[in-house]
C-alpha positions in Angstrom: 29.6 16.2 7.1 29.0 12.8 5.9 31.7 10.7 5.0 30.3 9.5 1.8 29.1 11.5 -1.1 26.5 12.0 -4.0 28.2 9.5 -6.3 28.2 6.6 -4.0 24.2 7.1 -3.3 22.3 4.4 -4.8 18.9 6.4 -5.9 15.5 4.5 -7.2 13.5 6.7 -9.0 9.9 5.9 -9.2 7.9 8.2 -11.9 5.4 6.8 -14.6 6.3 9.6 -16.7 9.1 9.2 -19.0 9.6 13.0 -19.8 9.4 13.5 -15.6 12.0 10.6 -15.5 14.5 12.3 -17.6 14.2 15.8 -15.9 14.7 14.0 -12.7 17.3 11.7 -13.7 19.4 14.6 -15.7 19.3 16.6 -12.5 20.5 13.9 -10.3 23.2 13.5 -12.5 24.0 17.1 -13.0 24.7 16.9 -8.9 26.8 14.1 -9.0 24.5 11.0 -8.6 25.7 7.8 -10.4 23.8 4.9 -9.3 20.4 5.6 -10.9 17.7 3.2 -11.3 14.0 3.8 -12.3 10.5 2.2 -11.7 7.0 3.0 -13.2 5.0 1.6 -10.4 4.7 0.5 -6.7 4.7 -2.8 -7.6 8.2 -2.5 -9.8 9.4 -0.4 -7.4 8.9 -2.8 -4.4 10.2 -6.0 -6.5 13.4 -3.7 -7.0 13.7 -3.1 -3.4 13.5 -6.8 -2.9 16.7 -7.5 -5.0 18.6 -4.1 -4.0 18.2 -2.0 -1.5 18.4 1.7 -2.2 19.9 4.4 -0.2 16.8 6.6 -1.4 13.8 6.3 -3.1 12.1 9.7 -4.8 9.0 9.4 -6.3 5.9 10.6 -7.8 2.9 11.3 -6.0 0.5 9.7 -8.4 1.4 6.3 -9.7 -0.4 3.8 -12.3 -1.2 1.4 -9.5 -1.4 3.6 -6.3 -0.1 6.6 -4.8 2.9 7.8 -3.1 1.4 7.4 0.4 0.8 4.0 -0.5 4.1 3.2 -1.5 6.1 5.0 1.6 3.5 2.9 3.9 4.4 -0.6 2.5 7.9 0.8 2.8 7.7 1.9 6.5 5.5 -1.2 7.4 8.3 -3.6 5.9 11.5 -4.2 8.7 13.7 -4.5 5.5 12.7 -1.2 3.8 11.5 0.6 6.7 14.9 2.8 6.8 15.2 3.6 3.6 15.0 7.9 3.3 12.0 8.7 0.7 11.9 11.9 -1.0 8.5 13.2 -2.8 8.6 15.1 -6.1 5.0 16.4 -6.8 2.8 19.1 -8.1 0.4 18.1 -5.4 0.1 21.3 -3.1 -2.9 20.3 -0.4 -1.9 19.7 2.9 -4.4 17.0 3.8 -3.0 14.7 1.3 0.6 15.8 1.8 0.6 15.6 5.4 0.8 11.4 5.3 4.0 12.0 3.3 5.2 14.4 5.9 4.4 11.9 9.2 6.0 8.9 7.3 9.4 10.2 7.6 10.3 11.6 4.7 14.0 13.6 3.6 11.7 16.1 1.6 9.0 17.1 -0.4 9.8 19.2 -3.7 7.3 20.3 -6.1 7.1 20.0 -9.7 9.1 21.9 -11.0 11.3 22.0 -8.3 14.6 24.1 -8.0 17.9 22.3 -8.2 19.3 24.2 -5.2 16.3 22.3 -3.3 17.0 19.1 -4.7 20.4 19.3 -3.6 19.6 20.2 -0.5 17.8 17.1 -0.1 20.5 15.0 -1.1 22.6 16.5 1.7 20.0 15.9 3.9 19.8 12.1 2.9 23.7 11.8 3.0 23.6 13.0 6.6 20.8 10.6 7.4 22.3 7.6 5.8 26.0 8.3 7.1 25.5 10.7 10.0 28.4 12.3 11.7 27.7 12.4 15.8 26.3 15.2 17.6 29.2 17.3 19.4 28.2 19.3 22.5 30.4 21.3 24.9 29.1 20.5 28.0 27.2 17.0 27.3 28.1 13.8 26.1 25.9 12.9 23.1 25.4 9.4 24.3 24.7 10.4 28.1 21.6 12.3 26.8 17.9 11.2 27.4 15.6 12.4 24.8 11.6 11.9 25.0 9.9 11.3 21.4 6.1 11.9 21.5 4.0 11.3 18.1 1.1 9.6 17.5 2.4 8.7 14.2 4.1 5.1 14.7 6.1 5.8 11.1 7.2 9.5 12.4 8.0 8.6 15.7 10.3 5.6 14.1 11.9 8.2 11.7 12.6 10.6 14.6 14.1 8.3 16.9 16.0 6.5 14.5 17.5 10.1 13.5 18.5 11.0 17.1 20.0 7.4 17.6 22.4 7.9 14.3 23.8 10.6 15.5 24.5 9.4 18.7 21.7 9.9 21.5 22.3 7.2 24.0 18.8 7.1 25.1 15.4 7.4 23.2 12.3 7.3 24.9 9.0 7.0 22.8 5.5 8.1 23.6 2.6 7.9 21.2 0.4 10.8 22.8 0.6 13.0 25.5 -0.6 11.1 28.5 2.3 8.4 27.6 4.7 11.3 27.8 3.3 12.4 31.1 3.9 8.8 32.5 7.2 8.7 31.3 8.0 12.2 32.4 6.8 11.0 36.2 9.4 8.1 35.8 12.2 9.3 34.2 14.5 12.8 33.8 14.9 14.0 30.2 17.5 16.4 28.6 15.2 17.4 25.8 11.5 16.7 24.4 10.7 16.3 21.0 6.8 16.7 20.3 4.3 16.6 17.7 1.6 19.1 17.6 -1.3 17.2 16.7 -2.0 14.5 18.7 -5.4 12.7 20.0 -6.1 12.8 23.9 -3.1 15.6 24.3 -1.8 17.6 21.5 1.7 19.3 21.6 0.6 22.5 23.3 -1.4 21.0 26.0 1.5 19.0 26.7 3.9 21.5 26.7 1.5 23.6 29.4 1.2 20.2 31.4 5.3 20.4 31.5 5.6 23.9 32.2 3.2 24.1 34.8 2.6 20.6 36.6 5.4 18.1 35.8 8.6 18.0 38.0 10.6 18.9 34.8 9.3 22.7 33.8 12.5 23.8 32.6 13.4 20.8 29.9 13.9 22.1 26.7 11.2 21.2 24.1 11.5 21.0 20.4 8.4 20.8 18.3 8.3 18.7 15.4 5.4 19.3 13.3 3.5 19.5 9.7 1.3 22.3 11.2 1.0 25.2 8.9 -1.3 27.4 10.7 0.9 30.2 11.8 -2.1 31.2 14.3 -2.1 27.8 16.1 1.9 27.7 16.0 2.0 31.0 17.4 -0.4 29.7 20.4 1.9 26.8 21.1 5.3 28.8 21.0 3.6 31.0 23.6 2.9 27.9 25.8 6.4 27.4 26.5 8.1 25.4 23.5 11.5 26.3 22.8 12.0 25.8 19.0 9.8 24.4 16.0 11.2 22.4 13.4 9.0 21.3 10.4 8.3 18.2 9.1 10.1 16.6 6.9 13.1 17.7 8.9 17.0 17.8 8.3 18.9 16.1 10.5 21.7 18.9 10.4 19.1 21.6 11.1 18.0 19.1 14.1 21.7 18.8 15.1 22.0 22.6 15.2 18.7 23.1 17.0 20.0 20.5 20.1 23.5 22.4 20.5 21.6 25.5 20.6 18.7 24.5 23.3 21.0 22.6 25.6 23.4 25.4 25.2 20.8 27.9 26.5 19.3 25.4 28.9 
């Protein structure tokens, strides 16, 4: 478990509606959060983060001067802010609109209205990301593991890589598409592959087929980390040889459990 607790989390809530602000702040206080600040616009949020660095940013999708997508994108392109966990609370349900938030490495996407239990899970995921415990394995040392991460989203690639490094993985190699992954596989051996599904040039399913049928590492465990919601497409990629599927946004605790299972079965 993380060594810090919810009352130590510094949280910035970016929400233009005072009514919604009140609801979110009330629920956060009920869950033990004490260090809470608010902003109503992207500009206010960025100015605040320029002075104080929060442990978590929670925002609405639609803000007076832009969207949650624009806010998290600006955070992810600023070296001083790119590592701050981000959570969206929104009534928006369209998958194509929400996907950029998933790709940006959010810790959670909650609906309006949200369940307090889901908010609590998101806070626990944030604690694990902010103050992670090292991955413990019976037959492996985490700092000796070599993992290949494949994702065409630079934001997502950094987020997944950072999460793995935070839990003690010693060697995390990045590839931006399937072809780059093949080049890495031809040169290095890996204990595990994390790959996105939807990528240009070669998608996750095609990469998996290559690994299983043409590479010199056909038995390496493959974990698909994806925002894909089409079950028919996911069934196809499972049949191609993926060992496990993890949704974006992912929970670091869930990923640790999956890694343990995959390497135990390997």
